Structures are given as structure tokens and as C-alpha cells.
N, C-alpha and C positions, 0 to 999 in steps of 0.2 A: 583538516581533521574530519572532513565530512564522511569519509568512509567509516571511521570509528563511531560517529554518531549514528549512522544508518545501521551498523552492526548491533549497537546497543538497543536500538528500537526494535530490530528483528528479534532479538533475544527476549525483550519484554513481551512481544506478541506471543512467542513460544511459551513463556512462563504463564501468561494470562490464560492459556488454554489447558493448563494442568489444574484440575479441580483440587480443592482442599488446601491450597497454599495460604488461605486466610488473608488475602490482600483486601484492604478496605475499599479501594477503588480499582477498577480494571485498567491496568497500564496499557493493555492492548488497544483500547479505544483511543486513548491519548496518543499512542504511538502511530496509529493509522492516520489520525489527523495531521500529525507531524510529517508522515510520509507524503500525504497529499500536498502539503505546502512545499516540501523539498522537491517533489516531482514537478510542481509548477515552476519552481526556480530553475531546475536543471533543463526541463524540456523547453521552456521559453528561450533560454540561452542557446540550446542545441538547435532549435528551429531557426533562430536568427542566423546561425552559421550556415545552415542549409540554404537559407534565402540568399546569402552572400556568395556562396561557393558552388551551388548546384544549379544546373540548367532546369531541373525538374524538382524543386524543393519539396513540394507536397508528397509526390510519389516516393522520393528518396527518403524523406523523413519517416513515412509509414513503413517502408521496407526495412529501414534501420531498426525501428521499434519491434517489428515482427522477428527479425533475426536476433535481437537482444533478448526478448522475453519468451518466445515460443519454444525453442529447442528444449530447454530445461523443463519448462512447464509440461510439454507434451510427454517427455520421458516420465515425469512423476505421475501424470494422469494414467498413462498406459500401465506403468508398473503397479500402481495402486489397484487398478481394476483387475489386473492379472492375479495379484496376491489375494484379493477378495474372492476371485473365482476359485483359486486353488485352496485357500485356507478357510474360506467362509467369512461371512460378515463379522465385524467386531461386535463384541458384547458390551464392552465398557469404553472403548476408544471414542473420543469426541466425534460424533456425527458420522462415523463410518459403519454403522450398523445398517447397511443398505446393500442391495444386490445390483449387479451390473446387467444392463441390456444394451443392445446396439444403439438405440436412440439416445440413451443417457450418456454412453461413451462419446457419441458424436457431438452432443451438445456441450459436454465438458471440454472436449478438445477444441471446440470453436471459441471458447473463452468468453466472448461477449455475452452470451446468454447466462453466464454464471452469476451475474448480478441479479437476475430475476427469479429469486427464490423467496421474496418477501412480499407480503400483501401490500397493495392490491395488484401488483404487477408480476405475480409468480407464474412460472412455467411449470405445470404439473409434472412433466416428465423429468425435471431436474430434482424434484423434492426427494428427501427432506432437505438436501443441501448439496452444493457442489462436492464432487468427490475429493477435491482439495478445499476444505472448508474456507480458508482465507481467500480463495480465488474470487469471491464476490468483490473484494476491494481491488484486486488486480484488474478485474473487468471494469470497475468504475474508473480506474486509472486509464485504461485503454479508451474508454468513452471520451476522456479528456483529450487524449492524443488525436482522436478523430475530429473533435470539435476545434482544436487549437488553430489550425489554419483558417477555418471559417470565422472564428472570433476575431482574429487579427485582421481579416479582410473587412470587418465591419468598422474599422477606424476607432478613434478614441471615444467618440460618442457612443458607438455600439458597445465597446468594451465596458464603459461605465454603466450603460443600461443593463447589460447582461450580468455584470457584477452586482448591481443593485437588486435585480430580480432574484438571483441565486441567494444573496444574503437575506433577503426578505423571507424566502422559502425556508432557509436553514434556521433562522432565528425563530420564525413563527412555529416551526415544528417542535422547538424546545418547550413550548407551552402546552404540548400535548403528550402525555405519557402513554396513551393507548388510542385505539381507533385506527382508521385507514391512513390518516395523516398524523405521524407522530415523530418523536425525537430519534427513534431508532431507524426507521426506514428513510424518510425524507430529510432527517437531520444528520444522518450518519452514513447511509449506504447508497442511496440513489444519487446520480450525478446532478439532478435538478437542484439540490440544496448544497451538496459538498463542492460543487464547482467553485463556490466562493473561495475555498481554501487553495485550490489550484491557481485561480486567478490572482490571489494575493501573493502567492509564491512567485508567479510570473512577474508581477509588478515589482516585487522586491529585487528581482534580478535586473530590472531596468530602472532602479531608483535614482540613477544619475539624471534621469529626465523628470522635470517638475511634475508632469501629469501622473506618472506612475508613483513617484514619491508621495504625492497626495493620496493616491489610492491606498498605499501602505499605511499612512497615518490614519485614514478613515477606517480601515480594517481594524487596526490595533485599538483605536479609541472605541469602536463599536463593541469588540469582544471583551476588552478590559472593563468597559462599563457594564456589560452583561455579567461578567464574572464577579465584580466587586459590589455592584449596586443593584441591578435589576433582578438577577436570579435570587440572591438571598432575601431581598425585600419582598418578592412575590412568592416565596416558598418553592421555587423551582428545583431546589436541591433535594427535595423529597424524591425526585427521580435522579438516581446516581448517574445516569447517562449524560445528563445536562452538565454536571460538574466535570466529568471526564472529557466531554467535547470542548468545554470552555477552557480547560487547562491546556489541552492540545493547541487550541487556537491562539492562546496568549503566549505559550512557551515557544511557538514556532519561530518568531522573529529573533528573540534573544539567543536561542539555542543554535539556529542556523548562523546567525551573525558571529557567535563565539567560535563555531566550527570553522568558519571561513577566515576568521582573524588569526587563528592559531596556525602558525607556519611550521611546516615539516622541515626543519633545518637539518636533521640527522637522516642519513640514508636509511638506517634501519627503521626509523619512524615512518618514512615515506613508504617503505615496503609494507610495513604493518598496516598502515592506513589503507593502502591499495588492496591488500589481501582481505582485510576485514570488510571493506566496502563491497568487494566482489562476493563475499560470503553471505551478505545480508539477504539478497534475493533468494538464493536456494534454501537458506534456513527458513525463510518466510513460507515458501511453497512446499517444503518437504517434511516439516516437523510432525504433521499429523500422520504421515506415512510411517515415520519412526515410532510414533505412539502405537500404531497398529502392529508393527513388527515386534515391539516390546511385549505387547499382549499376546500375540499369536505364537511367536517363536520362543520368547523367554518366559512366558507366563507371568509377566510383571505388569501390574496395574497401579494406578495412583493410590488406591485404597490399601493395597497390599505392600507396596514398595516404599512408601514414604520418601525420605531424602534419597534413598538409593535409586528410586524411580527417576527422580529429577536428574541425578547425575548421569544415569544411563541414557535418558532421552536427550540431554544436552550433548553428551559425547557422541551419541548416534547421529544427531542432527549435524554436528560439525563434520563428522566423517563423511556422511552422505553429501553434504554441501561441498566438501573438498573434491569429491568425485565428480559432482555436477559441474564445478567450475573448470575441471580438466576437460570435460566434454565441451563446455562453452568456449574455452580458449581457442579451439579449432575453428569454431564458427566466427568468433570475434576477429580472427586474423583476416577472414574474408570480408566481414562487415566493415572493419576499419579501412581496409584497402578499397572497398567499394565506395566509401564516403569520399575518399580523396583528400581527407584532412584528419589530423589527429584528434582524439577525444580531448575534451576540455579538461586539462590538468589531470587526466586519468580518471575523472569522475564519470560514473555511468548511473543511469537510473536503475532502481531496484527491479 
């Protein structure tokens, strides 16, 4: 049931970007942390398969990730820029009140720079934000893909050291609500801290080995202790980002475990899980484009539309995502054939 879990998380990210819904905590932050953990689990297992079955595992792993993520992403980036050029910048849509220029288009299409819109590592030409606002986290994920083969080459001692350094950065950032080093940039966005979540997910996927099983236990004990003891005792919950981060960190293991334990015994449920899983990524990258179209083409904004706006953007995101997965299906036929082995239980990264 991993596809259903990923779909729900993508929808929570969508809802978190609609202003005025009155949610006490931002479910999008918690969902992104869960996505990081799930990605670590899936990519760790995927890379193992490339190591076993490919003559050039690093090259083929990178190629596979590019073919999986970039076609849909590139379509949404180009379409967003074209619509902004034709219809003008948004006035109320989340972070799309910006103009297009060739350098900004190129930097957005490159994806990796999209993470660098936060102090102290911002790229001025990308500001105020990536043209696909959630793309900063997709860029963070791609940083993990690039680092994964290198981390595994470091052996278990290196893995433990990198895990400890990332955890130290991430936890330390939660003690700072502002400044150049804080819970938002180094605790949530930059790879330096959030790498701990990817590595914990990778370890969870290899928990049959004692070393990785102990990493998972260490991770869970650390973040559960932060959630229940350290953060409330030291007043860290004055910064809502801390609670959202810790909830995601602590929910990752039980939610992923439950999703993996639930078996799709019925054919229709297998099909639903597969479809919803494939919809998660395009929903994640396309919903702000749907927000833009709702404002520019329908004259509908959150302040004016209320519940009708929510229904329109959810329906629009689903329709857009269905079209995007039709496009991706053609690429995936080539991608899977190039692998030379089937996808793991049909599960793919967002």
C-alpha cells in the first residue's frame, strides 16, 4: 500500500499550499520528511539491484533517476513559464508572481539549483523561488541520489559517520528559529541536515542486517526523545517547524512499516495502489501550476472561492497528473527495458 501512502502525502502537500484552511500545523512539512524517508528506503533498495544486475550501476542508476523524474518536471516547468509569459505573473497564486527570463528558465530546468533559494546559499537569479515551488525538495532528493553511491563506498564506518554528522546538523538547527543556521534551511531544506532522513530510510530497507537495524533504532530513539522530552522541555515547540519536523521523523517508520505490511490481495486494490502511487509525483510538481490556471483562467482564488476553490484545484491537479503519467508511461517503457529488470513490486520513487 505504499502507493496509497505516497498519494496521501502528495495531497497533504497540495492542501498545505492553499492559504486559509486553518490547519494548526503544516502537514506539508511532515509529508516532505516522510517523502525523504521513503525515498531513502526505495532508492537504497533500487541501487542494490543495480549493483547486482548492472555492469555500470552508478551510471545506470543516475540515468534511471533522470528518466523517471525529468520528463514530467521539464514539461511542468516549460508550461508554467509559457503561461506566465502569455497571461502575466500571478497576483495571488503561491510564489508565482514572478517573470521569466532565459537564465531563470535554464536554472529551473537544471533542477539541482532549485534548492538554493534559501539563505545563506541562495542563487539570486532563481529568486524569489523555483517556478515549481516544491521543486526545492525535489532538488534535495536529487542531491541524495548523487551522494548515495559515494556514501555506500565509504563502508559502514563512513555511513555511521555521515549519519551522525547529518543528524547533528539537523537536530542542532531545530534549536534556532532564525539566523543563517536555522530549523527551516539546515533543518528542513538543505541536504546537509535532512540527509539523516534519507539514510534512515535506506537503513530501514536493509534492517535484516544488524548494523542497519541498529541505525534505525538509533534514529527512532533520537527523534522520539526529541519529540517527547527534549523539545517540550526546552520550549522548542514555540517554533512550529520543530513539531512538524519531529512528527514526520517519528511517523516515518510506523507509517512505512504499515504500508509495507498491508498486502494488496485484490486485483482492483493492486491497480488502485499502483495508479495512486504514480499520481503522487505529478501532483507534487503540478499543483501550483493548477493554482495559477485557476486564478488566471477561471478567476478563482482561495480568498474568493473557499471550498469551491479547494475542489477545483484538487480536481485540476488530478486531471493534470493523469495527463502527465500518460506522457511518463512512454518514457517508462524505455526506462524499464533499459534497466533489464522489473521495478520492485511496481514501486517507484516520486
